[in-house]
C-alpha positions as a Markdown table, in Angstrom:
| # | Residue | x | y | z |
|---|---|---|---|---|
| 1 | Met | 66.6 | 105.5 | 88.6 |
| 2 | Ala | 67.8 | 109.1 | 88.3 |
| 3 | Leu | 69.8 | 110.1 | 85.2 |
| 4 | Pro | 73.3 | 111.6 | 85.5 |
| 5 | Thr | 73.5 | 115.4 | 85.4 |
| 6 | Asp | 75.2 | 115.5 | 82.0 |
| 7 | Gln | 72.5 | 113.3 | 80.4 |
| 8 | Met | 69.7 | 115.4 | 82.0 |
| 9 | Ala | 71.4 | 118.6 | 80.6 |
| 10 | Glu | 71.7 | 117.1 | 77.1 |
| 11 | Leu | 68.1 | 115.9 | 77.3 |
| 12 | Trp | 66.8 | 119.3 | 78.3 |
| 13 | Ala | 68.9 | 121.2 | 75.7 |
| 14 | Leu | 68.2 | 119.0 | 72.7 |
| 15 | Glu | 64.9 | 117.2 | 73.4 |
| 16 | His | 62.8 | 119.9 | 75.1 |
| 17 | Ser | 60.6 | 120.4 | 72.1 |
| 18 | Thr | 60.3 | 116.6 | 71.5 |
| 19 | Leu | 58.1 | 116.3 | 74.6 |
| 20 | Lys | 56.9 | 119.8 | 75.1 |
| 21 | Val | 55.0 | 120.1 | 71.8 |
| 22 | Pro | 52.8 | 117.0 | 72.2 |
| 23 | Tyr | 52.2 | 117.9 | 75.8 |
| 24 | Glu | 51.0 | 121.4 | 74.7 |
| 25 | Val | 48.8 | 119.8 | 72.0 |
| 26 | Leu | 47.3 | 117.5 | 74.7 |
| 27 | Asn | 46.7 | 120.4 | 77.0 |
| 28 | Lys | 45.1 | 122.4 | 74.3 |
| 29 | Lys | 42.7 | 119.6 | 73.3 |
| 30 | Phe | 41.8 | 119.0 | 77.0 |
| 31 | Arg | 41.0 | 122.7 | 77.5 |
| 32 | Met | 38.9 | 122.8 | 74.3 |
| 33 | Thr | 37.0 | 119.7 | 75.3 |
| 34 | Gln | 36.4 | 121.2 | 78.8 |
| 35 | Lys | 35.0 | 124.4 | 77.3 |
| 36 | Ala | 32.8 | 122.6 | 74.8 |
| 37 | Leu | 31.5 | 120.3 | 77.6 |
| 38 | Asp | 30.7 | 123.3 | 79.8 |
| 39 | Arg | 28.8 | 125.0 | 76.9 |
| 40 | Asp | 26.8 | 121.8 | 76.1 |
| 41 | Val | 26.0 | 121.1 | 79.7 |
| 42 | Thr | 24.7 | 124.6 | 80.1 |
| 43 | Arg | 22.4 | 124.2 | 77.1 |
| 44 | Ile | 21.2 | 120.8 | 78.4 |
| 45 | Gly | 20.5 | 122.5 | 81.8 |
| 46 | Asp | 18.5 | 125.2 | 80.1 |
| 47 | Cys | 16.5 | 122.5 | 78.3 |
| 48 | Leu | 15.8 | 120.7 | 81.6 |
| 49 | Asn | 14.7 | 123.9 | 83.3 |
| 50 | Glu | 12.1 | 124.5 | 80.6 |
| 51 | Met | 10.9 | 120.9 | 81.1 |
| 52 | Glu | 10.7 | 121.4 | 84.8 |
| 53 | Lys | 8.6 | 124.6 | 84.3 |
| 54 | Leu | 6.1 | 122.6 | 82.2 |
| 55 | Leu | 6.0 | 119.8 | 84.8 |
| 56 | Arg | 5.0 | 122.2 | 87.5 |
| 57 | Asn | 1.7 | 122.9 | 85.8 |
| 58 | Pro | -1.3 | 121.1 | 87.3 |
| 59 | Val | -2.1 | 119.7 | 83.8 |
| 60 | Val | 0.8 | 118.7 | 81.5 |
| 61 | Asn | 0.1 | 118.2 | 77.9 |
| 62 | Ala | 2.3 | 115.6 | 76.3 |
| 63 | Asn | 2.4 | 117.5 | 73.0 |
| 64 | Asp | 3.9 | 120.5 | 74.9 |
| 65 | Leu | 6.6 | 118.3 | 76.5 |
| 66 | Asn | 7.4 | 116.2 | 73.5 |
| 67 | Pro | 9.5 | 118.9 | 71.6 |
| 68 | Trp | 11.7 | 119.5 | 74.7 |
| 69 | Thr | 12.2 | 115.8 | 75.1 |
| 70 | Ile | 13.3 | 115.4 | 71.5 |
| 71 | Gln | 15.6 | 118.4 | 71.8 |
| 72 | Leu | 17.1 | 117.0 | 75.1 |
| 73 | Glu | 17.7 | 113.7 | 73.4 |
| 74 | Glu | 19.4 | 115.3 | 70.4 |
| 75 | Lys | 21.6 | 117.4 | 72.7 |
| 76 | Leu | 22.6 | 114.4 | 74.8 |
| 77 | Arg | 23.5 | 112.4 | 71.6 |
| 78 | Ala | 25.5 | 115.3 | 70.2 |
| 79 | Leu | 27.3 | 115.6 | 73.5 |
| 80 | Gln | 28.1 | 111.9 | 73.6 |
| 81 | Glu | 29.5 | 112.0 | 70.0 |
| 82 | Lys | 31.5 | 115.1 | 70.8 |
| 83 | Leu | 33.0 | 113.5 | 73.9 |
| 84 | His | 33.8 | 110.3 | 72.0 |
| 85 | Asp | 35.7 | 112.3 | 69.3 |
| 86 | Asn | 37.5 | 114.5 | 71.8 |
| 87 | Val | 38.5 | 111.6 | 74.0 |
| 88 | Lys | 39.8 | 109.8 | 70.9 |
| 89 | Gln | 41.9 | 112.9 | 70.0 |
| 90 | Glu | 43.3 | 113.1 | 73.6 |
| 91 | Val | 44.2 | 109.4 | 73.5 |
| 92 | Gln | 46.1 | 110.0 | 70.2 |
| 93 | Ala | 47.9 | 112.9 | 71.7 |
| 94 | Met | 48.8 | 110.8 | 74.8 |
| 95 | Asp | 50.0 | 108.0 | 72.5 |
| 96 | Ala | 52.3 | 110.5 | 70.7 |
| 97 | Ile | 53.8 | 111.5 | 74.1 |
| 98 | Asn | 54.4 | 107.8 | 75.0 |
| 99 | Thr | 55.9 | 107.0 | 71.7 |
| 100 | Arg | 58.4 | 109.9 | 72.1 |
| 101 | Ile | 59.2 | 108.9 | 75.7 |
| 102 | Asp | 60.0 | 105.3 | 74.6 |
| 103 | His | 62.2 | 106.7 | 71.8 |
| 104 | Leu | 64.1 | 108.9 | 74.2 |
| 105 | Lys | 64.6 | 106.1 | 76.6 |
| 106 | Ile | 66.9 | 104.4 | 74.1 |
| 107 | Gly | 69.1 | 107.4 | 74.0 |
| 108 | Val | 69.4 | 108.0 | 77.7 |
| 109 | Gly | 69.4 | 104.3 | 78.7 |
| 110 | Ser | 72.3 | 102.3 | 80.1 |
| 111 | Val | 73.1 | 100.8 | 76.7 |
| 112 | Ser | 76.7 | 101.3 | 75.5 |
| 113 | Ser | 77.3 | 104.2 | 73.1 |
| 114 | Glu | 78.9 | 101.7 | 70.7 |
| 115 | Cys | 75.7 | 99.7 | 70.6 |
| 116 | Lys | 74.2 | 99.6 | 67.1 |
| 117 | Glu | 70.8 | 100.5 | 68.5 |
| 118 | Lys | 72.1 | 103.6 | 70.1 |
| 119 | Gln | 74.0 | 104.6 | 67.0 |
| 120 | Cys | 70.8 | 104.3 | 65.0 |
| 121 | Trp | 69.1 | 106.4 | 67.6 |
| 122 | Arg | 71.7 | 109.2 | 67.2 |
| 123 | Gln | 71.3 | 109.1 | 63.5 |
| 124 | Thr | 67.5 | 109.4 | 63.9 |
| 125 | Arg | 68.0 | 112.4 | 66.2 |
| 126 | Ile | 70.1 | 114.1 | 63.6 |
| 127 | Glu | 67.3 | 113.5 | 61.1 |
| 128 | Arg | 64.7 | 114.9 | 63.5 |
| 129 | Ile | 66.8 | 118.0 | 64.2 |
| 130 | Leu | 67.2 | 118.6 | 60.5 |
| 131 | Val | 63.4 | 118.2 | 59.9 |
| 132 | Asp | 62.7 | 120.6 | 62.7 |
| 133 | Tyr | 65.0 | 123.2 | 61.2 |
| 134 | Leu | 63.4 | 122.8 | 57.7 |
| 135 | Leu | 59.9 | 123.3 | 59.3 |
| 136 | Arg | 61.0 | 126.4 | 61.1 |
| 137 | Ser | 62.5 | 127.8 | 58.0 |
| 138 | Gly | 59.3 | 127.3 | 55.9 |
| 139 | Tyr | 60.6 | 124.4 | 53.8 |
| 140 | Tyr | 57.6 | 122.3 | 54.5 |
| 141 | Asp | 57.7 | 120.1 | 51.4 |
| 142 | Ile | 61.4 | 119.2 | 51.9 |
| 143 | Ala | 60.8 | 118.5 | 55.6 |
| 144 | Ala | 57.9 | 116.2 | 54.8 |
| 145 | Ala | 59.9 | 114.4 | 52.2 |
| 146 | Val | 62.8 | 113.8 | 54.6 |
| 147 | Ala | 60.5 | 112.7 | 57.4 |
| 148 | Glu | 58.7 | 110.2 | 55.1 |
| 149 | Arg | 62.0 | 108.9 | 53.7 |
| 150 | Cys | 63.5 | 108.4 | 57.2 |
| 151 | Asn | 60.2 | 107.2 | 58.7 |
| 152 | Ile | 60.3 | 109.7 | 61.5 |
| 153 | Ala | 57.1 | 111.6 | 60.9 |
| 154 | His | 55.6 | 110.4 | 64.2 |
| 155 | Leu | 58.7 | 111.8 | 66.0 |
| 156 | Thr | 58.4 | 115.3 | 64.5 |
| 157 | Asn | 56.1 | 118.3 | 64.9 |
| 158 | Met | 54.8 | 118.1 | 61.4 |
| 159 | Ala | 51.1 | 118.6 | 62.4 |
| 160 | Ile | 51.4 | 122.0 | 64.0 |
| 161 | Phe | 53.6 | 123.3 | 61.2 |
| 162 | Ala | 51.2 | 121.9 | 58.6 |
| 163 | His | 48.5 | 124.1 | 60.1 |
| 164 | Ala | 50.9 | 127.0 | 60.3 |
| 165 | Arg | 51.7 | 126.6 | 56.6 |
| 166 | Leu | 48.0 | 127.1 | 55.7 |
| 167 | Val | 48.0 | 130.4 | 57.7 |
| 168 | Glu | 51.3 | 131.5 | 56.1 |
| 169 | Asp | 50.1 | 130.8 | 52.6 |
| 170 | Ser | 47.0 | 132.8 | 53.2 |
| 171 | Leu | 49.0 | 135.8 | 54.4 |
| 172 | Lys | 51.2 | 135.5 | 51.3 |
| 173 | Arg | 48.0 | 135.7 | 49.3 |
| 174 | His | 47.1 | 138.8 | 51.3 |
| 175 | Glu | 44.3 | 137.1 | 53.1 |
| 176 | Thr | 43.8 | 137.6 | 56.8 |
| 177 | Gly | 40.9 | 135.3 | 57.5 |
| 178 | Pro | 42.7 | 132.0 | 58.4 |
| 179 | Cys | 45.2 | 134.0 | 60.6 |
| 180 | Leu | 42.4 | 135.7 | 62.5 |
| 181 | Asp | 40.7 | 132.3 | 63.0 |
| 182 | Trp | 44.0 | 130.9 | 64.4 |
| 183 | Cys | 44.2 | 133.9 | 66.7 |
| 184 | Tyr | 40.6 | 133.3 | 67.9 |
| 185 | Glu | 41.3 | 129.6 | 68.4 |
| 186 | Asn | 44.2 | 130.4 | 70.6 |
| 187 | Arg | 43.0 | 133.7 | 72.0 |
| 188 | Ser | 43.3 | 132.9 | 75.7 |
| 189 | Arg | 46.9 | 131.6 | 75.4 |
| 190 | Leu | 47.9 | 134.5 | 73.1 |
| 191 | Arg | 46.5 | 137.0 | 75.6 |
| 192 | Arg | 48.7 | 135.5 | 78.4 |
| 193 | Leu | 51.7 | 135.8 | 76.1 |
| 194 | Lys | 50.8 | 139.4 | 75.4 |
| 195 | Ser | 50.8 | 138.8 | 71.7 |
| 196 | Thr | 50.2 | 141.6 | 69.3 |
| 197 | Leu | 49.7 | 139.4 | 66.2 |
| 198 | Glu | 45.9 | 139.9 | 66.1 |
| 199 | Leu | 46.3 | 143.7 | 66.4 |
| 200 | Lys | 48.8 | 143.8 | 63.6 |
| 201 | Val | 46.5 | 141.7 | 61.4 |
| 202 | Arg | 43.6 | 144.0 | 62.1 |
| 203 | Gln | 45.9 | 147.0 | 61.2 |
| 204 | Gln | 46.6 | 145.3 | 57.9 |
| 205 | Asp | 42.9 | 144.9 | 57.2 |
| 206 | Phe | 42.4 | 148.6 | 57.9 |
| 207 | Ile | 45.3 | 149.5 | 55.6 |
| 208 | Glu | 43.8 | 147.4 | 52.8 |
| 209 | Leu | 40.4 | 149.2 | 53.2 |
| 210 | Val | 42.2 | 152.5 | 52.9 |
| 211 | Arg | 44.2 | 151.2 | 49.9 |
| 212 | Met | 40.9 | 150.4 | 48.1 |
| 213 | Gly | 39.6 | 153.9 | 48.8 |
| 214 | Asp | 36.8 | 152.8 | 51.1 |
| 215 | Lys | 37.6 | 155.1 | 54.0 |
| 216 | Leu | 34.1 | 154.9 | 55.5 |
| 217 | Ala | 34.4 | 151.1 | 55.9 |
| 218 | Ala | 37.9 | 151.7 | 57.3 |
| 219 | Val | 36.4 | 154.0 | 60.0 |
| 220 | Arg | 33.8 | 151.5 | 60.9 |
| 221 | Tyr | 36.4 | 148.7 | 61.0 |
| 222 | Ala | 38.6 | 150.8 | 63.3 |
| 223 | Thr | 35.6 | 151.7 | 65.6 |
| 224 | Lys | 34.7 | 148.0 | 65.9 |
| 225 | His | 38.2 | 146.5 | 66.5 |
| 226 | Phe | 40.3 | 149.3 | 67.9 |
| 227 | Gly | 37.8 | 150.8 | 70.3 |
| 228 | Ser | 38.9 | 148.6 | 73.2 |
| 229 | Val | 42.6 | 149.0 | 72.7 |
| 230 | Asp | 44.5 | 150.2 | 75.8 |
| 231 | Leu | 46.3 | 153.6 | 75.9 |
| 232 | Ala | 49.7 | 152.0 | 75.7 |
| 233 | Thr | 48.9 | 150.6 | 72.2 |
| 234 | Trp | 47.5 | 153.8 | 70.8 |
| 235 | Gly | 51.0 | 154.9 | 69.9 |
| 236 | Gln | 51.2 | 152.0 | 67.4 |
| 237 | Leu | 47.8 | 152.8 | 66.0 |
| 238 | Met | 48.1 | 156.6 | 65.4 |
| 239 | Pro | 50.3 | 156.3 | 62.3 |
| 240 | Ile | 48.0 | 153.7 | 60.9 |
| 241 | Leu | 44.9 | 155.8 | 61.5 |
| 242 | Gly | 46.7 | 158.8 | 60.0 |
| 243 | Leu | 46.2 | 157.1 | 56.6 |
| 244 | Leu | 42.7 | 158.5 | 56.6 |
| 245 | Ala | 44.2 | 161.9 | 56.0 |
| 246 | Phe | 46.6 | 160.9 | 53.3 |
| 247 | His | 46.1 | 159.6 | 49.8 |
| 248 | Pro | 47.3 | 156.0 | 49.3 |
| 249 | Ala | 49.8 | 157.2 | 46.7 |
| 250 | Ser | 51.2 | 159.8 | 49.1 |
| 251 | Asn | 55.0 | 160.5 | 48.8 |
| 252 | Cys | 55.4 | 160.8 | 52.5 |
| 253 | Glu | 58.1 | 158.2 | 53.4 |
| 254 | Arg | 56.5 | 157.2 | 56.7 |
| 255 | Tyr | 53.2 | 156.4 | 55.0 |
| 256 | Lys | 54.8 | 154.8 | 52.0 |
| 257 | Ser | 56.4 | 152.2 | 54.3 |
| 258 | Ile | 53.0 | 151.6 | 55.9 |
| 259 | Met | 51.4 | 151.0 | 52.5 |
| 260 | Ser | 54.2 | 148.8 | 51.3 |
| 261 | Ser | 53.4 | 145.2 | 50.5 |
| 262 | Asp | 56.5 | 144.2 | 52.5 |
| 263 | Arg | 54.2 | 144.4 | 55.6 |
| 264 | Trp | 52.7 | 141.1 | 54.5 |
| 265 | Asp | 56.1 | 139.4 | 54.8 |
| 266 | Glu | 56.5 | 140.9 | 58.2 |
| 267 | Leu | 53.2 | 139.4 | 59.2 |
| 268 | Val | 54.4 | 136.0 | 58.1 |
| 269 | Asp | 57.5 | 136.4 | 60.3 |
| 270 | Val | 55.5 | 137.6 | 63.3 |
| 271 | Phe | 53.1 | 134.7 | 62.9 |
| 272 | Arg | 56.0 | 132.2 | 62.8 |
| 273 | Cys | 57.4 | 133.7 | 66.1 |
| 274 | Glu | 54.0 | 133.6 | 67.8 |
| 275 | Asn | 53.4 | 130.0 | 66.7 |
| 276 | Leu | 56.7 | 129.0 | 68.3 |
| 277 | Arg | 55.9 | 130.9 | 71.5 |
| 278 | Leu | 52.5 | 129.2 | 71.6 |
| 279 | Tyr | 54.1 | 125.8 | 71.9 |
| 280 | Gln | 57.0 | 127.2 | 74.1 |
| 281 | Leu | 59.6 | 126.5 | 71.4 |
| 282 | Gly | 62.8 | 128.6 | 71.4 |
| 283 | Val | 63.6 | 131.2 | 68.9 |
| 284 | Tyr | 66.6 | 129.2 | 67.7 |
| 285 | Ser | 66.2 | 125.7 | 66.5 |
| 286 | Val | 68.2 | 122.8 | 67.9 |
| 287 | Phe | 70.1 | 122.6 | 64.6 |
| 288 | Ser | 71.2 | 126.2 | 64.8 |
| 289 | Thr | 72.3 | 125.7 | 68.5 |
| 290 | Cys | 74.3 | 122.6 | 67.7 |
| 291 | Leu | 75.9 | 124.2 | 64.7 |
| 292 | Gln | 76.9 | 127.3 | 66.6 |
| 293 | Cys | 78.3 | 125.1 | 69.4 |
| 294 | Gly | 80.3 | 123.1 | 66.9 |
| 295 | Ile | 81.7 | 126.1 | 65.1 |
| 296 | Ser | 82.6 | 127.8 | 68.4 |
| 297 | Ala | 84.4 | 124.6 | 69.6 |
| 298 | Ile | 86.8 | 124.6 | 66.6 |
| 299 | Lys | 87.1 | 128.4 | 66.3 |
| 300 | Thr | 90.5 | 129.9 | 67.0 |
| 301 | Pro | 91.6 | 133.6 | 67.1 |
| 302 | Arg | 93.4 | 133.2 | 63.8 |
| 303 | Cys | 90.2 | 132.1 | 62.1 |
| 304 | Met | 88.9 | 135.7 | 62.2 |
| 305 | Leu | 92.0 | 137.4 | 60.7 |
| 306 | Gly | 90.7 | 137.2 | 57.1 |
| 307 | Asn | 92.9 | 135.9 | 54.3 |
| 308 | Tyr | 95.9 | 134.9 | 56.3 |
| 309 | Asp | 98.4 | 132.1 | 55.6 |
| 310 | Pro | 97.6 | 129.4 | 58.2 |
| 311 | Tyr | 100.8 | 127.5 | 57.3 |
| 312 | Pro | 103.6 | 130.0 | 56.8 |
| 313 | Val | 106.7 | 128.8 | 55.0 |
| 314 | Val | 109.7 | 128.7 | 57.3 |
| 315 | Ser | 113.1 | 129.4 | 55.6 |
| 316 | Phe | 115.9 | 127.0 | 56.3 |
| 317 | Pro | 119.4 | 126.9 | 54.9 |
| 318 | Gln | 119.6 | 124.7 | 51.8 |
| 319 | Arg | 121.9 | 121.7 | 52.5 |
| 320 | Ser | 121.7 | 119.9 | 49.2 |
| 321 | Pro | 122.8 | 121.4 | 45.9 |
| 322 | Thr | 119.7 | 119.9 | 44.4 |
| 323 | His | 117.6 | 122.5 | 46.1 |
| 324 | Gly | 120.1 | 125.4 | 45.9 |
| 325 | Ser | 119.0 | 127.3 | 42.8 |
| 326 | Asp | 116.8 | 130.3 | 43.2 |
| 327 | Asp | 114.3 | 129.0 | 40.5 |
| 328 | Gly | 114.0 | 125.8 | 42.4 |
| 329 | Gln | 113.4 | 127.5 | 45.7 |
| 330 | Glu | 110.8 | 129.9 | 44.2 |
| 331 | Asn | 109.0 | 127.0 | 42.6 |
| 332 | Ala | 109.0 | 125.1 | 45.8 |
| 333 | Ile | 107.6 | 128.1 | 47.7 |
| 334 | Arg | 104.9 | 128.5 | 45.0 |
| 335 | Gln | 103.9 | 124.9 | 45.3 |
| 336 | Ser | 103.9 | 125.2 | 49.0 |
| 337 | Arg | 101.7 | 128.3 | 48.9 |
| 338 | Leu | 99.2 | 126.5 | 46.6 |
| 339 | Ala | 99.1 | 123.6 | 48.9 |
| 340 | Gln | 98.5 | 125.9 | 51.9 |
| 341 | Gln | 95.5 | 127.5 | 50.2 |
| 342 | Gln | 94.1 | 124.0 | 49.7 |
| 343 | Leu | 94.8 | 123.2 | 53.3 |
| 344 | Gln | 93.0 | 126.3 | 54.5 |
| 345 | Gln | 89.8 | 124.7 | 53.3 |
| 346 | Gln | 90.3 | 121.9 | 55.8 |
| 347 | Cys | 89.4 | 124.3 | 58.6 |
| 348 | Pro | 85.6 | 124.7 | 58.5 |
| 349 | Thr | 85.7 | 128.0 | 60.3 |
| 350 | Cys | 88.0 | 129.5 | 57.7 |
| 351 | Thr | 85.7 | 128.9 | 54.8 |
| 352 | Asp | 83.8 | 131.9 | 53.5 |
| 353 | Glu | 80.4 | 130.4 | 54.3 |
| 354 | Val | 81.1 | 129.5 | 57.9 |
| 355 | Arg | 83.2 | 132.6 | 58.7 |
| 356 | Leu | 80.0 | 134.7 | 58.4 |
| 357 | Leu | 78.2 | 132.5 | 60.9 |
| 358 | Ser | 81.1 | 132.4 | 63.3 |
| 359 | Glu | 81.8 | 136.2 | 63.5 |
| 360 | Gln | 79.7 | 136.7 | 66.7 |
| 361 | Leu | 80.6 | 133.4 | 68.3 |
| 362 | Pro | 83.1 | 133.1 | 71.1 |
| 363 | Val | 86.5 | 131.5 | 70.5 |
| 364 | Ala | 87.0 | 127.9 | 71.8 |
| 365 | His | 88.4 | 127.7 | 75.3 |
| 366 | Ala | 91.5 | 125.5 | 75.1 |
| 367 | Ser | 93.5 | 125.3 | 78.4 |
| 368 | Gln | 95.9 | 122.8 | 76.9 |
| 369 | Ser | 96.9 | 122.7 | 73.3 |
| 370 | Arg | 97.5 | 119.4 | 71.4 |
| 371 | Leu | 99.6 | 119.1 | 68.3 |
| 372 | Ile | 98.4 | 116.7 | 65.7 |
| 373 | Cys | 100.3 | 115.3 | 62.8 |
| 374 | Pro | 98.6 | 116.5 | 59.6 |
| 375 | Tyr | 99.4 | 113.3 | 57.8 |
| 376 | Ser | 98.5 | 110.5 | 60.2 |
| 377 | Gly | 96.3 | 112.4 | 62.6 |
| 378 | Glu | 98.3 | 111.0 | 65.6 |
| 379 | Pro | 99.3 | 113.3 | 68.4 |
| 380 | Leu | 102.8 | 114.8 | 68.4 |
| 381 | Asn | 104.4 | 114.0 | 71.7 |
| 382 | Glu | 107.5 | 112.3 | 73.2 |
| 383 | Asn | 106.6 | 109.0 | 71.5 |
| 384 | Asn | 106.0 | 110.7 | 68.2 |
| 385 | Pro | 108.2 | 113.9 | 68.1 |
| 386 | Pro | 107.6 | 116.5 | 65.4 |
| 387 | Phe | 110.2 | 117.0 | 62.6 |
| 388 | Val | 110.3 | 120.0 | 60.2 |
| 389 | Leu | 111.3 | 119.6 | 56.5 |
| 390 | Pro | 113.3 | 122.2 | 54.7 |
| 391 | Asn | 110.1 | 123.4 | 53.0 |
| 392 | Gly | 108.6 | 124.4 | 56.4 |
| 393 | Phe | 106.1 | 121.6 | 56.9 |
| 394 | Val | 106.0 | 119.6 | 60.1 |
| 395 | Tyr | 105.2 | 115.9 | 60.5 |
| 396 | Gly | 105.5 | 113.3 | 63.2 |
| 397 | Gln | 108.4 | 110.9 | 63.3 |
| 398 | Ser | 106.2 | 107.9 | 62.6 |
| 399 | Ser | 104.8 | 109.6 | 59.5 |
| 400 | Leu | 108.2 | 110.4 | 58.2 |
| 401 | Leu | 109.4 | 106.8 | 58.6 |
| 402 | Ala | 106.2 | 105.4 | 57.0 |
| 403 | Ile | 106.5 | 107.8 | 54.0 |
| 404 | Ala | 110.2 | 107.1 | 53.6 |
| 405 | Thr | 109.6 | 103.3 | 53.6 |
| 406 | Gln | 107.0 | 103.7 | 50.9 |
| 407 | Asn | 109.4 | 105.8 | 48.7 |
| 408 | Gly | 112.7 | 103.9 | 49.0 |
| 409 | Gly | 114.2 | 105.9 | 51.8 |
| 410 | Lys | 113.2 | 109.3 | 50.4 |
| 411 | Met | 110.8 | 111.6 | 52.3 |
| 412 | Val | 108.2 | 112.9 | 49.8 |
| 413 | Cys | 106.2 | 115.8 | 51.3 |
| 414 | Pro | 102.5 | 114.9 | 51.0 |
| 415 | Arg | 101.6 | 118.6 | 50.4 |
| 416 | Thr | 104.2 | 119.8 | 47.9 |
| 417 | Arg | 105.5 | 116.5 | 46.5 |
| 418 | Gln | 109.1 | 117.7 | 47.1 |
| 419 | Ser | 111.6 | 115.0 | 47.9 |
| 420 | Phe | 114.1 | 115.1 | 50.8 |
| 421 | Ser | 116.3 | 112.7 | 52.6 |
| 422 | Leu | 115.5 | 111.9 | 56.3 |
| 423 | Lys | 118.7 | 113.6 | 57.3 |
| 424 | Glu | 117.4 | 117.0 | 56.1 |
| 425 | Ala | 114.5 | 116.8 | 58.7 |
| 426 | Asp | 115.2 | 118.8 | 61.9 |
| 427 | Arg | 113.7 | 118.0 | 65.3 |
| 428 | Val | 111.2 | 120.5 | 66.6 |
| 429 | Tyr | 111.1 | 121.4 | 70.3 |
| 430 | Ile | 108.0 | 122.9 | 72.0 |
| 431 | Leu | 108.8 | 125.3 | 74.8 |
């Protein structure tokens, strides 16, 4: 049964990595098994060819044939064990895919959205998205703790990021060995992606040799690893090779930046990006995408105006002598302004932290505006018309009646705690 278009779009946008990563892991294990099998079969074939040569002789000595027989038996046993281990790993990868498919079926099934099972599934998805964001950001210990506490480790990509952590830690210790091993293990895939990670790591090895003053070793290293570089890449290598003509403590700004230890942090960032590309993961996490969509959905043009007053006080003629003095009016306005500053925090986009995130995001598209009563949260319409109090705050009719009932017929403003009679409230008309 085909899924509706909206469910397919949601599944593709939010759950792409959920199935893509275990599939790529399975594909990688299959390719590695195939290559290892081809190598072992070639060696076994060579052994059989040698045995055939001996058997073509008119007289065959058993002592000459015995070593080849033993060697063939060892190779076949080793191949059998290797196949057993590799097939076991492939089965585990396939089980991981099936587990995630079964998990996603709950979310896209025909079960009602109010069903407890589906609500639990949505909560689990939020936890998975959070763990994915923590892993991408390098907070591996926190991500592991959250995954263990929520029992969702089997639904996350902890394994690939755990391996990535080992490489990142080695780069932070200024060691390139594990990163080069990772590049060698994924060389064919990185070549198709046109990755420059291995070249940058080799450049850093060259820089470290120059830093230690061993320029002869640096020349040999460059000859070995940079000799087959294409002409288009030589532009990146020339400044690095220029270190041979400069002292490591040179004051030249260009070479000071090359010798800076900040390059190791850049290598960590490059490795993280290449690790995501290797498993076809997007640059932005699902958490970041959902957060940006949510911010954009509630963002209005006024949210970007800085320190504005979102609830300006409207001046109305004072009808009651109780509110007629200048001191009383100034005090009411002061209380009103203080309440408005507190209300500003109710808009997430207006907070200082979120405003920085929302600067480059589009404003929400609202073809029809809806007015909501700030007290009850009910819509303001013909069944619940808006009324404005003398202090400038607007509430729905049902809210005014409810508040007046609780306060003996007096309307006490929930924001400023000022007291008015219901007769002082004026009807608001929307044009």
